[in-house]
Steps between C-alpha positions, in 0.01 A plus 500: 500500500523341845197707622295398188560129578394548855171668390437224250557231764265675731227520235533136426484412862177718552344323202582158634360592838174629344472176287548293814230692683257453210583135465459457875155666494381301208643143527533272198253257655223755515559595137506134396177427697318792337603392152400139570165617632429718205593216258283261693203733472560545125524128450191432711296755299615361171421140601159606625429670172608204287304256718193728561257252345634212708478711816145594425408134439658413836308780672179361333578163647566650844154671473328176405685322787379754748145458385537119518650507848221730612241245397699216651512689827127553510439125429757402755336697775137439402520122460793450746725324250875478482666753261616230254156334487336838458736587217450178318127518535493857358725403204278193430188713503649760271624244258171315496284815449735626231501168318125464513441865387729451203345170408138633523523856393858516359407434128210752513723766655762455248258511219358826640842664525582395144171651383572814700831540334334468156192706585666805655659643182158443315328677797737797459404522131131480577531757770681742277232452227226571753678800640508647144127565531543744780666837497737428783589171331594671178700763686693228694570285193611806301776551755615134447730425214303189423273300721575193296864559602372509855331165452810356361717637771259357764517160333878510505499609864276209590746244356827686572456715810837478674539154362371400850130555573332293221790274406376170628846341529662777702186550718469143589881473555487792737202371687664160555817657614309714756283206606797267571708770673192598714450135605872461605494833688167428666601147601804612694514883528723493806774317315530767230460787743767365726746508204421867446563558873834326493615722210399810714740648764399420852425856599249531214306167561250637745409783253479248217252288706283801579512615126403158377225463754353847407522431122332158544223635720410794258526276192296221656225741599494662146514169321205330683282798449602531137428136417157514639432832323609332174250216550223757572575710210535216249172352617307824481643599163420157344141507631442856395643445150289182468182695604581767237544240237870580421683217326796328674384602841704223671837600344435872551411430870833304542687794348334737737570281803871472405525872430370585839843376640647807329369820682432820303588363151337162519129604528549752222664247265241230574210712375628555150457155347155457650380851398632448143324167447182638659511823303550314172182311578306810617590853618255472788643170600847646497386793712339257765821291492708800603247587768525147634873498520485839675235383749676165580838676566332762712339220709831322517698808624237641740298205621637153419868564596424679827265213600760237420753654732420801721865603551612434144829626388411783258784583266536874416367522143759758378781295651375183334455661164846639512647157566296350226627755247865442605475124492317519162804674360751270676319154463192551274172313587660279766610821690150649472344188637736483808515868577216495761628202708857647472365827630322329788812307600700831488247670723529218750881545510474882533256469786787324695790719378298833507232483776231758469531830682236511793472869441248676267577467137250744347603704193337840487 
């Protein structure tokens, strides 16, 4: 009995020693820190998911502020003005031009868009009726459950798509939020960025400055070239549709210009309303409309954009399309619209964090 008690005592002592060694190797503070870090990551991801639309609107405001500060910088250097005076002058010019444009052409543009919303379903019906006269058209329509159902679905999409695109109230509210945030950010960018720097640990502040500078540089280069490309595409499409005699050439040109902001998907989506309206009027006119869009976007990608900026930031098409598809699932149309500038900003950060390898990178 005595020997058995001694053996039990020795086993308990060994167990306590092993527990002490394990406890000493993994302190309570380390376990507590790991749990708190995991909890913080989960809370951050949940908060980002719940506020994803707000974050995207904030990013849109940052993009607009970068564009505005770029223009202010050019005016400041070219005319040797103070920054505050240059900023006030640019805001005054933008407000004046916008107000005059809305006063002169606003009612006509609104009327054209209202007519476009009403004419597109009718154009689908007429295009389907015309297609029935061709073998390929009858084959295509036979594989659709009902092209009248397609027309009705298109009408519903025009009025309901995401509750965002063509909802006048939400669209105007979003634009006003972006505009006011952009003005505040562009007026005093250093104030807001200094707040971000203070919240960053000191050892990471230099990296933060380099990442922010890289993202702004890439994004500014892409934005300026994209804005000028939008103007060029909108002008050429409007003039081309007017020469072809396609109705609502002005509103269709505005749609083409706005869709140019969205690489890959934008040019494809912009051709559909114009082609449908032109094809409903005449199949030959519809064919020439498609050729017009293809020619203009070919000129934009291969001639206009390279001339605007020789060292333009070219976003990888596959990467941009992947980000567009992911953000379409996460945030709908707003995510698709902001996928390209978000990709550009990310590439600017990655150029700092992951500098390119100077060695060869050929894949055989």
